[in-house]
Structures are given as C-alpha cells and as structure tokens.
Jmol script that loads the backbone (N, CA, C; Angstrom):
load data "model"
ATOM      1  N   UNK A   1      -0.650   8.898 -38.864  1.00  0.00           N
ATOM      2  CA  UNK A   1      -1.923   8.716 -38.153  1.00  0.00           C
ATOM      3  C   UNK A   1      -1.926   7.385 -37.401  1.00  0.00           C
ATOM      4  N   UNK A   2      -1.528   6.308 -38.071  1.00  0.00           N
ATOM      5  CA  UNK A   2      -1.499   4.979 -37.447  1.00  0.00           C
ATOM      6  C   UNK A   2      -0.528   4.972 -36.264  1.00  0.00           C
ATOM      7  N   UNK A   3       0.631   5.628 -36.442  1.00  0.00           N
ATOM      8  CA  UNK A   3       1.629   5.689 -35.372  1.00  0.00           C
ATOM      9  C   UNK A   3       1.034   6.378 -34.144  1.00  0.00           C
ATOM     10  N   UNK A   4       0.276   7.439 -34.367  1.00  0.00           N
ATOM     11  CA  UNK A   4      -0.359   8.183 -33.275  1.00  0.00           C
ATOM     12  C   UNK A   4      -1.334   7.287 -32.512  1.00  0.00           C
ATOM     13  N   UNK A   5      -2.117   6.496 -33.251  1.00  0.00           N
ATOM     14  CA  UNK A   5      -3.086   5.588 -32.628  1.00  0.00           C
ATOM     15  C   UNK A   5      -2.364   4.561 -31.762  1.00  0.00           C
ATOM     16  N   UNK A   6      -1.280   3.981 -32.299  1.00  0.00           N
ATOM     17  CA  UNK A   6      -0.493   2.999 -31.549  1.00  0.00           C
ATOM     18  C   UNK A   6       0.074   3.644 -30.287  1.00  0.00           C
ATOM     19  N   UNK A   7       0.555   4.880 -30.416  1.00  0.00           N
ATOM     20  CA  UNK A   7       1.122   5.600 -29.278  1.00  0.00           C
ATOM     21  C   UNK A   7       0.062   5.804 -28.195  1.00  0.00           C
ATOM     22  N   UNK A   8      -1.141   6.184 -28.607  1.00  0.00           N
ATOM     23  CA  UNK A   8      -2.233   6.384 -27.654  1.00  0.00           C
ATOM     24  C   UNK A   8      -2.594   5.074 -26.969  1.00  0.00           C
ATOM     25  N   UNK A   9      -2.636   3.975 -27.723  1.00  0.00           N
ATOM     26  CA  UNK A   9      -2.937   2.665 -27.154  1.00  0.00           C
ATOM     27  C   UNK A   9      -1.877   2.266 -26.141  1.00  0.00           C
ATOM     28  N   UNK A  10      -0.624   2.567 -26.437  1.00  0.00           N
ATOM     29  CA  UNK A  10       0.464   2.267 -25.511  1.00  0.00           C
ATOM     30  C   UNK A  10       0.292   3.022 -24.204  1.00  0.00           C
ATOM     31  N   UNK A  11      -0.091   4.293 -24.298  1.00  0.00           N
ATOM     32  CA  UNK A  11      -0.328   5.100 -23.093  1.00  0.00           C
ATOM     33  C   UNK A  11      -1.468   4.509 -22.279  1.00  0.00           C
ATOM     34  N   UNK A  12      -2.535   4.109 -22.961  1.00  0.00           N
ATOM     35  CA  UNK A  12      -3.687   3.533 -22.274  1.00  0.00           C
ATOM     36  C   UNK A  12      -3.308   2.231 -21.579  1.00  0.00           C
ATOM     37  N   UNK A  13      -2.476   1.406 -22.232  1.00  0.00           N
ATOM     38  CA  UNK A  13      -2.033   0.153 -21.635  1.00  0.00           C
ATOM     39  C   UNK A  13      -1.231   0.425 -20.374  1.00  0.00           C
ATOM     40  N   UNK A  14      -0.345   1.424 -20.430  1.00  0.00           N
ATOM     41  CA  UNK A  14       0.456   1.793 -19.264  1.00  0.00           C
ATOM     42  C   UNK A  14      -0.455   2.231 -18.129  1.00  0.00           C
ATOM     43  N   UNK A  15      -1.446   3.035 -18.451  1.00  0.00           N
ATOM     44  CA  UNK A  15      -2.386   3.533 -17.449  1.00  0.00           C
ATOM     45  C   UNK A  15      -3.178   2.381 -16.839  1.00  0.00           C
ATOM     46  N   UNK A  16      -3.606   1.445 -17.678  1.00  0.00           N
ATOM     47  CA  UNK A  16      -4.373   0.295 -17.196  1.00  0.00           C
ATOM     48  C   UNK A  16      -3.538  -0.557 -16.253  1.00  0.00           C
ATOM     49  N   UNK A  17      -2.304  -0.860 -16.630  1.00  0.00           N
ATOM     50  CA  UNK A  17      -1.441  -1.686 -15.787  1.00  0.00           C
ATOM     51  C   UNK A  17      -1.148  -0.985 -14.470  1.00  0.00           C
ATOM     52  N   UNK A  18      -0.973   0.340 -14.524  1.00  0.00           N
ATOM     53  CA  UNK A  18      -0.723   1.117 -13.312  1.00  0.00           C
ATOM     54  C   UNK A  18      -1.937   1.057 -12.390  1.00  0.00           C
ATOM     55  N   UNK A  19      -3.126   1.192 -12.955  1.00  0.00           N
ATOM     56  CA  UNK A  19      -4.359   1.129 -12.164  1.00  0.00           C
ATOM     57  C   UNK A  19      -4.505  -0.236 -11.512  1.00  0.00           C
ATOM     58  N   UNK A  20      -4.216  -1.303 -12.268  1.00  0.00           N
ATOM     59  CA  UNK A  20      -4.299  -2.666 -11.743  1.00  0.00           C
ATOM     60  C   UNK A  20      -3.318  -2.849 -10.591  1.00  0.00           C
ATOM     61  N   UNK A  21      -2.094  -2.325 -10.738  1.00  0.00           N
ATOM     62  CA  UNK A  21      -1.093  -2.417  -9.678  1.00  0.00           C
ATOM     63  C   UNK A  21      -1.584  -1.728  -8.413  1.00  0.00           C
ATOM     64  N   UNK A  22      -2.160  -0.538  -8.561  1.00  0.00           N
ATOM     65  CA  UNK A  22      -2.677   0.221  -7.411  1.00  0.00           C
ATOM     66  C   UNK A  22      -3.820  -0.541  -6.743  1.00  0.00           C
ATOM     67  N   UNK A  23      -4.719  -1.110  -7.537  1.00  0.00           N
ATOM     68  CA  UNK A  23      -5.841  -1.873  -6.986  1.00  0.00           C
ATOM     69  C   UNK A  23      -5.341  -3.084  -6.212  1.00  0.00           C
ATOM     70  N   UNK A  24      -4.350  -3.791  -6.756  1.00  0.00           N
ATOM     71  CA  UNK A  24      -3.775  -4.949  -6.072  1.00  0.00           C
ATOM     72  C   UNK A  24      -3.126  -4.526  -4.765  1.00  0.00           C
ATOM     73  N   UNK A  25      -2.406  -3.412  -4.791  1.00  0.00           N
ATOM     74  CA  UNK A  25      -1.746  -2.894  -3.596  1.00  0.00           C
ATOM     75  C   UNK A  25      -2.777  -2.554  -2.526  1.00  0.00           C
ATOM     76  N   UNK A  26      -3.849  -1.875  -2.902  1.00  0.00           N
ATOM     77  CA  UNK A  26      -4.919  -1.529  -1.964  1.00  0.00           C
ATOM     78  C   UNK A  26      -5.564  -2.789  -1.411  1.00  0.00           C
ATOM     79  N   UNK A  27      -5.748  -3.794  -2.248  1.00  0.00           N
ATOM     80  CA  UNK A  27      -6.329  -5.064  -1.837  1.00  0.00           C
ATOM     81  C   UNK A  27      -5.485  -5.714  -0.748  1.00  0.00           C
ATOM     82  N   UNK A  28      -4.175  -5.784  -0.956  1.00  0.00           N
ATOM     83  CA  UNK A  28      -3.280  -6.404   0.023  1.00  0.00           C
ATOM     84  C   UNK A  28      -3.267  -5.601   1.316  1.00  0.00           C
ATOM     85  N   UNK A  29      -3.299  -4.279   1.212  1.00  0.00           N
ATOM     86  CA  UNK A  29      -3.321  -3.433   2.408  1.00  0.00           C
ATOM     87  C   UNK A  29      -4.593  -3.675   3.211  1.00  0.00           C
ATOM     88  N   UNK A  30      -5.721  -3.794   2.525  1.00  0.00           N
ATOM     89  CA  UNK A  30      -6.993  -4.057   3.204  1.00  0.00           C
ATOM     90  C   UNK A  30      -6.971  -5.424   3.874  1.00  0.00           C
ATOM     91  N   UNK A  31      -6.427  -6.424   3.195  1.00  0.00           N
ATOM     92  CA  UNK A  31      -6.332  -7.769   3.766  1.00  0.00           C
ATOM     93  C   UNK A  31      -5.459  -7.763   5.016  1.00  0.00           C
ATOM     94  N   UNK A  32      -4.347  -7.039   4.959  1.00  0.00           N
ATOM     95  CA  UNK A  32      -3.449  -6.948   6.110  1.00  0.00           C
ATOM     96  C   UNK A  32      -4.123  -6.226   7.268  1.00  0.00           C
ATOM     97  N   UNK A  33      -4.911  -5.220   6.963  1.00  0.00           N
ATOM     98  CA  UNK A  33      -5.585  -4.434   8.002  1.00  0.00           C
ATOM     99  C   UNK A  33      -6.660  -5.265   8.706  1.00  0.00           C
ATOM    100  N   UNK A  34      -7.375  -6.083   7.946  1.00  0.00           N
ATOM    101  CA  UNK A  34      -8.475  -6.859   8.528  1.00  0.00           C
ATOM    102  C   UNK A  34      -7.965  -8.060   9.315  1.00  0.00           C
ATOM    103  N   UNK A  35      -6.869  -8.664   8.892  1.00  0.00           N
ATOM    104  CA  UNK A  35      -6.362  -9.868   9.556  1.00  0.00           C
ATOM    105  C   UNK A  35      -5.581  -9.548  10.824  1.00  0.00           C
TER     106      UNK A  35
END
end "model"
wireframe off; spacefill off
backbone 0.3
color backbone group
C-alpha cells in the first residue's frame, strides 16, 4: 500500500514538473512574440 502511494506521488511530481516546463515554454514564446 505504501509503495503504491509513493508511486502515485512520483507520477504527480512528474506531471507537475512537466506542466511547469510547458508554462515556462509558453511564457518565453509570448515574450518573444511581444518583443
């Protein structure tokens, strides 16, 4: 049970980091477009 919880947390962390990367990428694209 504990292993399953850790596994789920790991997946969530991966998803969070991926979302942050996408947001940063969109941010830089918007900055480049406006400048």
